LOKOL-937146 format. One record per residue (C-alpha): residue in three letters; x, y, z. Coordinates in Angstrom, 1 decimal. Layout:
<rs>
r r ALA | c1 X | c2 Y | c3 Z
...
</rs>
This chain:
<rs>
r r UNK | c1 0.0 | c2 0.0 | c3 0.1
r r UNK | c1 2.9 | c2 2.4 | c3 0.8
r r UNK | c1 4.6 | c2 1.8 | c3 -2.5
r r UNK | c1 1.3 | c2 2.3 | c3 -4.4
r r UNK | c1 0.6 | c2 5.6 | c3 -2.6
r r UNK | c1 4.1 | c2 6.9 | c3 -3.4
r r UNK | c1 3.9 | c2 6.0 | c3 -7.0
r r UNK | c1 0.3 | c2 7.5 | c3 -7.3
r r UNK | c1 1.8 | c2 10.8 | c3 -5.8
r r UNK | c1 4.8 | c2 10.7 | c3 -8.3
r r UNK | c1 2.5 | c2 10.3 | c3 -11.3
r r UNK | c1 0.1 | c2 13.0 | c3 -10.0
r r UNK | c1 3.2 | c2 15.3 | c3 -9.5
r r UNK | c1 4.5 | c2 14.7 | c3 -13.0
r r UNK | c1 1.1 | c2 15.2 | c3 -14.4
r r UNK | c1 0.8 | c2 18.5 | c3 -12.8
r r UNK | c1 4.0 | c2 19.7 | c3 -14.3
r r UNK | c1 2.2 | c2 20.0 | c3 -17.5
r r UNK | c1 -0.8 | c2 21.7 | c3 -16.1
r r UNK | c1 0.2 | c2 23.9 | c3 -13.2
r r UNK | c1 2.1 | c2 27.1 | c3 -14.1
r r UNK | c1 5.6 | c2 27.1 | c3 -13.2
r r UNK | c1 7.6 | c2 30.0 | c3 -11.9
r r UNK | c1 9.7 | c2 32.0 | c3 -14.3
r r UNK | c1 13.1 | c2 30.6 | c3 -14.8
r r UNK | c1 12.1 | c2 27.0 | c3 -13.6
r r UNK | c1 12.2 | c2 24.7 | c3 -16.6
r r UNK | c1 10.8 | c2 21.3 | c3 -16.9
r r UNK | c1 13.9 | c2 19.4 | c3 -15.7
r r UNK | c1 14.2 | c2 21.6 | c3 -12.6
r r UNK | c1 10.4 | c2 21.1 | c3 -11.8
r r UNK | c1 10.9 | c2 17.2 | c3 -12.1
r r UNK | c1 14.0 | c2 17.3 | c3 -9.8
r r UNK | c1 11.8 | c2 19.1 | c3 -7.2
r r UNK | c1 9.1 | c2 16.4 | c3 -7.5
r r UNK | c1 11.6 | c2 13.7 | c3 -7.2
r r UNK | c1 13.1 | c2 15.3 | c3 -4.1
r r UNK | c1 9.7 | c2 15.5 | c3 -2.6
r r UNK | c1 9.0 | c2 11.9 | c3 -3.5
r r UNK | c1 12.3 | c2 10.8 | c3 -1.9
r r UNK | c1 11.5 | c2 12.6 | c3 1.3
r r UNK | c1 7.9 | c2 11.1 | c3 1.4
r r UNK | c1 9.4 | c2 7.7 | c3 0.9
r r UNK | c1 11.9 | c2 8.2 | c3 3.7
r r UNK | c1 9.1 | c2 9.4 | c3 6.0
r r UNK | c1 7.0 | c2 6.4 | c3 5.2
r r UNK | c1 9.8 | c2 4.0 | c3 5.9
r r UNK | c1 10.4 | c2 5.6 | c3 9.3
r r UNK | c1 6.8 | c2 5.6 | c3 10.3
r r UNK | c1 6.8 | c2 2.0 | c3 11.3
r r UNK | c1 9.9 | c2 2.5 | c3 13.3
r r UNK | c1 8.2 | c2 5.3 | c3 15.2
r r UNK | c1 5.2 | c2 3.2 | c3 15.8
r r UNK | c1 7.4 | c2 0.2 | c3 16.7
r r UNK | c1 9.4 | c2 2.2 | c3 19.2
r r UNK | c1 6.3 | c2 3.0 | c3 21.3
r r UNK | c1 5.1 | c2 -0.4 | c3 21.0
r r UNK | c1 8.5 | c2 -1.9 | c3 22.1
r r UNK | c1 8.5 | c2 0.2 | c3 25.1
r r UNK | c1 5.0 | c2 -0.9 | c3 26.2
r r UNK | c1 5.6 | c2 -4.5 | c3 25.3
r r UNK | c1 8.8 | c2 -4.7 | c3 27.2
r r UNK | c1 7.0 | c2 -3.7 | c3 30.4
r r UNK | c1 4.3 | c2 -6.1 | c3 29.6
r r UNK | c1 6.6 | c2 -8.9 | c3 28.9
r r UNK | c1 8.4 | c2 -8.3 | c3 32.1
r r UNK | c1 5.2 | c2 -8.5 | c3 34.1
r r UNK | c1 4.2 | c2 -11.8 | c3 32.0
r r UNK | c1 7.6 | c2 -13.3 | c3 33.0
r r UNK | c1 7.1 | c2 -12.4 | c3 36.7
r r UNK | c1 3.6 | c2 -13.7 | c3 36.6
r r UNK | c1 4.7 | c2 -17.0 | c3 35.0
r r UNK | c1 7.7 | c2 -17.3 | c3 37.4
r r UNK | c1 5.2 | c2 -16.8 | c3 40.3
r r UNK | c1 2.8 | c2 -19.4 | c3 39.0
r r UNK | c1 5.5 | c2 -21.9 | c3 38.9
r r UNK | c1 6.6 | c2 -21.0 | c3 42.3
r r UNK | c1 3.1 | c2 -21.4 | c3 43.5
r r UNK | c1 2.9 | c2 -24.9 | c3 41.9
r r UNK | c1 6.2 | c2 -25.9 | c3 43.5
r r UNK | c1 4.9 | c2 -24.5 | c3 46.8
r r UNK | c1 1.8 | c2 -26.6 | c3 46.8
r r UNK | c1 3.9 | c2 -29.7 | c3 45.8
r r UNK | c1 6.3 | c2 -29.2 | c3 48.5
r r UNK | c1 3.5 | c2 -28.5 | c3 51.0
r r UNK | c1 1.2 | c2 -31.3 | c3 50.1
r r UNK | c1 3.6 | c2 -34.1 | c3 49.1
r r UNK | c1 7.2 | c2 -33.9 | c3 50.2
r r UNK | c1 6.7 | c2 -32.2 | c3 53.5
r r UNK | c1 4.2 | c2 -34.7 | c3 54.9
r r UNK | c1 6.2 | c2 -37.5 | c3 53.4
r r UNK | c1 9.4 | c2 -36.5 | c3 55.4
r r UNK | c1 7.3 | c2 -35.7 | c3 58.4
r r UNK | c1 6.0 | c2 -39.3 | c3 58.3
r r UNK | c1 9.4 | c2 -40.9 | c3 57.9
r r UNK | c1 10.6 | c2 -38.9 | c3 61.0
r r UNK | c1 7.8 | c2 -40.3 | c3 63.1
r r UNK | c1 8.6 | c2 -44.0 | c3 61.9
r r UNK | c1 12.3 | c2 -43.4 | c3 62.8
r r UNK | c1 11.3 | c2 -42.2 | c3 66.3
r r UNK | c1 9.1 | c2 -45.3 | c3 66.7
r r UNK | c1 11.9 | c2 -47.6 | c3 65.5
r r UNK | c1 14.4 | c2 -45.9 | c3 67.7
r r UNK | c1 12.1 | c2 -46.8 | c3 70.7
r r UNK | c1 12.1 | c2 -50.5 | c3 69.7
r r UNK | c1 15.9 | c2 -50.8 | c3 69.2
r r UNK | c1 17.9 | c2 -52.2 | c3 72.2
r r UNK | c1 21.5 | c2 -51.7 | c3 70.9
r r UNK | c1 22.6 | c2 -48.2 | c3 71.7
r r UNK | c1 24.7 | c2 -47.8 | c3 68.6
r r UNK | c1 21.9 | c2 -48.6 | c3 66.4
r r UNK | c1 19.4 | c2 -46.5 | c3 68.4
r r UNK | c1 21.7 | c2 -43.5 | c3 68.1
r r UNK | c1 21.9 | c2 -43.8 | c3 64.2
r r UNK | c1 18.2 | c2 -43.9 | c3 64.0
r r UNK | c1 17.7 | c2 -40.9 | c3 66.3
r r UNK | c1 20.4 | c2 -39.0 | c3 64.2
r r UNK | c1 18.5 | c2 -39.9 | c3 61.0
r r UNK | c1 15.2 | c2 -38.7 | c3 62.6
r r UNK | c1 16.8 | c2 -35.5 | c3 63.7
r r UNK | c1 18.3 | c2 -34.8 | c3 60.2
r r UNK | c1 14.9 | c2 -35.5 | c3 58.7
r r UNK | c1 13.3 | c2 -32.9 | c3 61.1
r r UNK | c1 15.8 | c2 -30.3 | c3 60.1
r r UNK | c1 15.0 | c2 -31.1 | c3 56.4
r r UNK | c1 11.3 | c2 -30.5 | c3 57.0
r r UNK | c1 12.1 | c2 -27.2 | c3 58.7
r r UNK | c1 14.2 | c2 -26.2 | c3 55.6
r r UNK | c1 11.3 | c2 -27.2 | c3 53.3
r r UNK | c1 8.9 | c2 -25.1 | c3 55.4
r r UNK | c1 11.4 | c2 -22.1 | c3 55.0
r r UNK | c1 11.5 | c2 -22.7 | c3 51.3
r r UNK | c1 7.7 | c2 -22.8 | c3 51.0
r r UNK | c1 7.6 | c2 -19.5 | c3 53.0
r r UNK | c1 10.1 | c2 -17.9 | c3 50.7
r r UNK | c1 8.2 | c2 -18.9 | c3 47.5
r r UNK | c1 5.3 | c2 -16.8 | c3 48.3
r r UNK | c1 5.4 | c2 -15.0 | c3 51.8
r r UNK | c1 2.3 | c2 -16.0 | c3 53.8
r r UNK | c1 2.1 | c2 -12.6 | c3 55.2
r r UNK | c1 1.8 | c2 -11.2 | c3 51.6
r r UNK | c1 -0.7 | c2 -13.9 | c3 50.7
r r UNK | c1 -2.9 | c2 -13.3 | c3 53.6
r r UNK | c1 -2.7 | c2 -9.7 | c3 54.8
r r UNK | c1 -1.7 | c2 -7.9 | c3 51.5
r r UNK | c1 1.3 | c2 -5.5 | c3 51.0
r r UNK | c1 0.5 | c2 -3.2 | c3 54.0
r r UNK | c1 0.1 | c2 -6.0 | c3 56.5
r r UNK | c1 3.1 | c2 -7.9 | c3 55.1
r r UNK | c1 5.4 | c2 -4.8 | c3 55.5
r r UNK | c1 4.2 | c2 -4.3 | c3 59.1
r r UNK | c1 5.1 | c2 -7.9 | c3 59.6
r r UNK | c1 8.6 | c2 -7.4 | c3 58.2
r r UNK | c1 9.2 | c2 -4.4 | c3 60.3
r r UNK | c1 7.8 | c2 -6.1 | c3 63.4
r r UNK | c1 10.4 | c2 -8.9 | c3 63.0
r r UNK | c1 13.3 | c2 -6.5 | c3 62.3
r r UNK | c1 12.5 | c2 -4.1 | c3 65.0
r r UNK | c1 14.7 | c2 -4.5 | c3 68.1
r r UNK | c1 17.2 | c2 -7.0 | c3 66.3
r r UNK | c1 20.8 | c2 -5.9 | c3 66.8
r r UNK | c1 19.4 | c2 -2.9 | c3 68.7
r r UNK | c1 17.8 | c2 -1.5 | c3 65.6
r r UNK | c1 14.7 | c2 0.6 | c3 65.8
r r UNK | c1 12.7 | c2 0.2 | c3 62.7
r r UNK | c1 9.6 | c2 2.3 | c3 61.9
r r UNK | c1 7.1 | c2 2.0 | c3 59.1
r r UNK | c1 5.1 | c2 4.7 | c3 57.4
r r UNK | c1 2.1 | c2 3.6 | c3 55.2
r r UNK | c1 -0.8 | c2 5.2 | c3 53.7
r r UNK | c1 -3.7 | c2 5.6 | c3 56.2
r r UNK | c1 -5.8 | c2 3.0 | c3 54.5
r r UNK | c1 -5.3 | c2 0.2 | c3 52.1
r r UNK | c1 -6.3 | c2 1.0 | c3 48.5
r r UNK | c1 -9.7 | c2 -0.2 | c3 47.2
r r UNK | c1 -7.9 | c2 -2.2 | c3 44.6
r r UNK | c1 -4.6 | c2 -4.1 | c3 45.4
r r UNK | c1 -1.6 | c2 -3.8 | c3 43.0
r r UNK | c1 -0.8 | c2 -6.8 | c3 40.9
r r UNK | c1 0.8 | c2 -9.6 | c3 42.8
r r UNK | c1 4.0 | c2 -9.3 | c3 40.8
r r UNK | c1 4.2 | c2 -5.7 | c3 41.9
r r UNK | c1 3.4 | c2 -6.5 | c3 45.5
r r UNK | c1 5.9 | c2 -9.3 | c3 45.6
r r UNK | c1 8.6 | c2 -7.0 | c3 44.1
r r UNK | c1 7.9 | c2 -4.3 | c3 46.8
r r UNK | c1 7.9 | c2 -6.9 | c3 49.6
r r UNK | c1 11.2 | c2 -8.5 | c3 48.4
r r UNK | c1 12.9 | c2 -5.1 | c3 47.9
r r UNK | c1 12.0 | c2 -4.0 | c3 51.4
r r UNK | c1 13.0 | c2 -7.5 | c3 52.9
r r UNK | c1 16.5 | c2 -7.3 | c3 51.1
r r UNK | c1 17.0 | c2 -3.7 | c3 52.2
r r UNK | c1 16.3 | c2 -4.5 | c3 55.9
r r UNK | c1 18.5 | c2 -7.5 | c3 55.6
r r UNK | c1 21.4 | c2 -5.3 | c3 54.3
r r UNK | c1 20.7 | c2 -2.7 | c3 57.2
r r UNK | c1 20.9 | c2 -5.5 | c3 59.8
r r UNK | c1 23.9 | c2 -7.2 | c3 58.3
r r UNK | c1 26.1 | c2 -4.4 | c3 57.1
r r UNK | c1 24.9 | c2 -0.9 | c3 57.9
r r UNK | c1 25.6 | c2 -0.7 | c3 61.6
r r UNK | c1 22.6 | c2 1.6 | c3 61.9
r r UNK | c1 20.5 | c2 2.5 | c3 65.0
r r UNK | c1 17.3 | c2 3.4 | c3 63.2
r r UNK | c1 15.6 | c2 2.6 | c3 59.9
r r UNK | c1 12.3 | c2 3.7 | c3 58.3
r r UNK | c1 10.3 | c2 1.9 | c3 55.7
r r UNK | c1 8.0 | c2 4.2 | c3 53.7
r r UNK | c1 5.2 | c2 3.4 | c3 51.2
r r UNK | c1 3.4 | c2 5.8 | c3 49.1
r r UNK | c1 0.7 | c2 5.0 | c3 46.5
r r UNK | c1 0.0 | c2 7.6 | c3 44.1
r r UNK | c1 -1.0 | c2 8.3 | c3 40.4
r r UNK | c1 -0.6 | c2 4.6 | c3 39.4
r r UNK | c1 2.9 | c2 4.0 | c3 41.0
r r UNK | c1 4.1 | c2 2.6 | c3 44.3
r r UNK | c1 7.2 | c2 4.2 | c3 45.7
r r UNK | c1 9.0 | c2 2.1 | c3 48.5
r r UNK | c1 11.9 | c2 3.6 | c3 50.5
r r UNK | c1 13.9 | c2 2.2 | c3 53.2
r r UNK | c1 16.3 | c2 4.6 | c3 54.9
r r UNK | c1 18.7 | c2 4.3 | c3 57.8
r r UNK | c1 21.4 | c2 6.1 | c3 59.7
r r UNK | c1 24.2 | c2 3.7 | c3 59.2
r r UNK | c1 27.6 | c2 3.7 | c3 57.3
r r UNK | c1 26.2 | c2 4.7 | c3 53.9
r r UNK | c1 25.8 | c2 2.9 | c3 50.4
r r UNK | c1 28.4 | c2 0.2 | c3 49.7
r r UNK | c1 31.3 | c2 0.8 | c3 47.4
r r UNK | c1 32.2 | c2 -1.3 | c3 44.3
r r UNK | c1 34.3 | c2 -3.7 | c3 46.6
r r UNK | c1 31.2 | c2 -4.8 | c3 48.5
r r UNK | c1 31.3 | c2 -8.3 | c3 47.1
r r UNK | c1 28.4 | c2 -10.5 | c3 48.3
r r UNK | c1 26.5 | c2 -7.4 | c3 49.3
r r UNK | c1 26.3 | c2 -6.3 | c3 45.8
r r UNK | c1 24.4 | c2 -9.5 | c3 44.8
r r UNK | c1 21.5 | c2 -8.2 | c3 47.1
r r UNK | c1 21.7 | c2 -4.7 | c3 45.5
r r UNK | c1 21.5 | c2 -6.4 | c3 42.1
r r UNK | c1 18.6 | c2 -8.5 | c3 43.1
r r UNK | c1 16.6 | c2 -5.5 | c3 44.1
r r UNK | c1 17.3 | c2 -3.7 | c3 40.9
r r UNK | c1 16.3 | c2 -6.8 | c3 38.9
r r UNK | c1 13.0 | c2 -7.2 | c3 40.8
r r UNK | c1 12.0 | c2 -3.7 | c3 40.1
r r UNK | c1 12.9 | c2 -3.9 | c3 36.4
r r UNK | c1 11.0 | c2 -7.2 | c3 36.0
r r UNK | c1 7.8 | c2 -5.3 | c3 36.6
r r UNK | c1 8.7 | c2 -2.2 | c3 34.7
r r UNK | c1 10.1 | c2 -0.1 | c3 37.5
r r UNK | c1 13.5 | c2 0.9 | c3 38.8
r r UNK | c1 15.5 | c2 0.8 | c3 42.2
r r UNK | c1 18.3 | c2 2.9 | c3 43.3
r r UNK | c1 20.6 | c2 2.8 | c3 46.3
r r UNK | c1 21.7 | c2 6.4 | c3 47.3
r r UNK | c1 23.2 | c2 8.3 | c3 50.2
r r UNK | c1 20.6 | c2 9.9 | c3 52.3
r r UNK | c1 19.3 | c2 13.1 | c3 50.5
r r UNK | c1 19.3 | c2 15.2 | c3 53.8
r r UNK | c1 23.1 | c2 15.0 | c3 54.1
r r UNK | c1 23.0 | c2 12.9 | c3 57.2
r r UNK | c1 25.1 | c2 9.5 | c3 57.2
r r UNK | c1 23.2 | c2 6.6 | c3 56.0
r r UNK | c1 21.6 | c2 5.0 | c3 52.9
r r UNK | c1 18.3 | c2 5.4 | c3 51.0
r r UNK | c1 16.9 | c2 2.5 | c3 49.0
r r UNK | c1 14.3 | c2 4.1 | c3 46.7
r r UNK | c1 12.2 | c2 1.9 | c3 44.3
r r UNK | c1 9.4 | c2 3.0 | c3 42.0
r r UNK | c1 7.0 | c2 0.3 | c3 40.7
r r UNK | c1 4.0 | c2 0.4 | c3 38.4
r r UNK | c1 0.8 | c2 -0.4 | c3 40.2
r r UNK | c1 -0.5 | c2 -2.6 | c3 37.5
r r UNK | c1 -3.8 | c2 -3.4 | c3 39.4
r r UNK | c1 -4.8 | c2 -7.0 | c3 39.4
</rs>
């Protein structure tokens, strides 16, 4: 269709050369050159038009693709969580009970000790599986939403290593929750930020702040500790990269900065699209 349109414009232009009066001093060759230049510009513009349209579509589809990937990953984690909770966990718990019963019936001390050790190892494995299940989809987030889950995070961190942690949330939960992918990204970012504060910052206070405005969630975790890590941070840098990746997966961004008020400490600032479910 584009080729036909340009050809039609070209034929019309050449046809007009013999009908429309030309300015004095502009012969037929010059007029034809003007028409050809105009056609070339039109052809170039037509070729760029799909790219302009595509650029906008790529930006939108990249965000949508990120949300789809997060949703697919969370769906797989949910399936794994159910399998672990309903199958592997109970099976190991049953094995532990049978080992305890067997230990009571064994007379030889050495054999009894081996069975009890196996039962204890099985119990530790069951505890590990429970932690994995909780980490796949935090129960606080599942049951109480983002506001309640952040309160629980702060409650568990408050007082650990003499750290005073406060939380600032909107006065009321929104009528419609953000998408599960956005909620999970916000929760994980706050969890990782608080973990870094506890392990590395040597801070006395920390504040978790959530704002919900104009279709975006803003999550901030600030502390009065030693400040952002340098490039030699090593393992700590893995957690920072994880926060950035979680934000990017849902179409947002996350930065780790010095405190903007000039005081010692770190500010983790993440902006995430609401993407209502």
